[in-house]
C-alpha positions as CSV (number, residue, x, y, z in Angstrom):
1,X,-3.1,-25.3,-4.1
2,X,-1.1,-23.1,-6.4
3,X,-1.4,-19.2,-6.5
4,X,1.2,-17.3,-8.9
5,X,1.4,-13.8,-9.1
6,X,2.8,-12.2,-12.1
7,X,2.9,-8.9,-13.7
8,X,5.0,-7.0,-11.4
9,X,7.9,-5.1,-12.8
10,X,9.8,-1.6,-13.2
11,X,7.5,1.3,-14.3
12,X,8.1,5.6,-13.9
13,X,5.1,7.4,-12.0
14,X,2.2,7.9,-13.8
15,X,2.8,4.7,-15.6
16,X,0.5,1.4,-15.2
17,X,0.6,-2.3,-14.2
18,X,-2.2,-5.1,-14.2
19,X,-0.8,-7.9,-11.7
20,X,-2.5,-11.7,-12.1
21,X,-3.4,-13.9,-9.7
22,X,-3.5,-17.6,-11.4
23,X,-4.6,-19.8,-9.3
24,X,-5.9,-24.3,-8.8
25,X,-6.4,-26.8,-6.7
26,X,-9.7,-25.0,-4.2
27,X,-12.6,-23.8,-5.3
28,X,-11.9,-20.4,-6.4
29,X,-15.0,-18.9,-6.8
30,X,-15.4,-19.7,-3.3
31,X,-13.5,-17.4,-1.5
32,X,-12.7,-13.7,-0.9
33,X,-9.3,-12.8,-2.7
34,X,-7.1,-10.2,-1.5
35,X,-3.8,-8.1,-3.0
36,X,-1.7,-7.1,0.1
37,X,1.3,-5.6,-0.7
38,X,5.2,-4.9,1.8
39,X,7.5,-2.3,1.2
40,X,11.1,-3.2,2.7
41,X,11.0,-2.0,6.5
42,X,6.9,-2.1,6.8
43,X,4.1,-4.1,7.6
44,X,2.7,-6.2,5.6
45,X,-1.0,-4.3,4.5
46,X,-4.1,-4.4,2.7
47,X,-4.7,-2.8,-0.8
48,X,-8.0,-4.1,-1.9
49,X,-10.5,-7.1,-0.9
50,X,-12.9,-7.9,-3.5
51,X,-16.2,-10.5,-1.6
52,X,-16.8,-14.1,-3.4
53,X,-20.7,-13.3,-1.6
54,X,-21.8,-9.9,-2.5
55,X,-19.4,-8.3,-5.1
56,X,-18.1,-5.2,-2.8
57,X,-14.6,-4.2,-2.6
58,X,-12.4,-2.6,-0.6
59,X,-10.0,0.0,-1.5
60,X,-7.4,1.3,0.8
61,X,-7.3,4.8,0.6
62,X,-4.0,5.5,-0.4
63,X,-4.9,3.6,-4.0
64,X,-8.7,5.0,-4.1
65,X,-9.2,5.8,-7.6
66,X,-6.4,4.5,-9.0
67,X,-5.9,0.8,-8.5
68,X,-9.0,-1.6,-9.6
69,X,-9.3,-5.3,-8.4
70,X,-11.7,-7.6,-10.2
71,X,-11.7,-12.0,-10.6
72,X,-13.0,-14.4,-13.1
73,X,-14.4,-17.1,-11.6
74,X,-14.0,-19.0,-15.0
75,X,-10.3,-18.2,-15.3
76,X,-9.6,-18.9,-11.9
77,X,-7.6,-15.6,-11.1
78,X,-7.7,-12.7,-9.9
79,X,-6.3,-9.1,-11.5
80,X,-4.9,-5.9,-9.9
81,X,-5.2,-2.9,-12.2
82,X,-2.9,-0.1,-11.3
83,X,-2.9,3.2,-12.7
84,X,-0.9,6.7,-11.8
85,X,1.1,4.8,-10.2
86,X,3.4,6.5,-7.3
87,X,6.9,5.7,-5.8
88,X,5.3,4.4,-2.6
89,X,3.8,1.9,-4.3
90,X,6.6,0.5,-4.4
91,X,6.3,-2.5,-2.5
92,X,6.3,-6.6,-3.5
93,X,2.4,-7.7,-3.8
94,X,0.9,-10.8,-2.7
95,X,-2.3,-12.4,-3.6
96,X,-4.5,-13.5,-0.9
97,X,-7.7,-15.8,-1.5
98,X,-9.5,-16.6,2.0
99,X,-7.7,-14.4,4.4
100,X,-5.4,-14.7,7.2
101,X,-5.6,-18.1,7.1
102,X,-6.4,-18.8,3.5
103,X,-3.8,-19.4,0.7
104,X,-0.6,-17.1,0.2
105,X,1.3,-16.7,-3.2
106,X,4.9,-16.0,-3.3
107,X,4.5,-12.5,-4.4
108,X,5.4,-10.0,-7.0
109,X,7.7,-7.3,-7.4
110,X,6.4,-3.6,-8.3
111,X,9.1,-0.9,-8.6
112,X,8.2,2.4,-9.6
113,X,10.7,4.4,-10.1
114,X,10.5,8.9,-9.9
């Protein structure tokens, strides 16, 4: 199993980033995907999830209207489009497939400067 996030970086407030989560080694289409984040000194929190069964999307209140989750089952890749970024979005972002007992990537750092 391999899960690799990319697309993080440093951006000014109001800017955008697109995170990618490239996967291999399992049947990607069988799993709900999710993006989580962890800021320094804080617990990991769910940012967004996308069900593999019915396409229902979940967004944390703090990112609604700004972030968009998507997936490409052919490319076995998940995405998180992040617009109107705020300094409080600064965190390490993790890709997850299959929930808490599923597969995790190593994370990608997102830093939003004010």
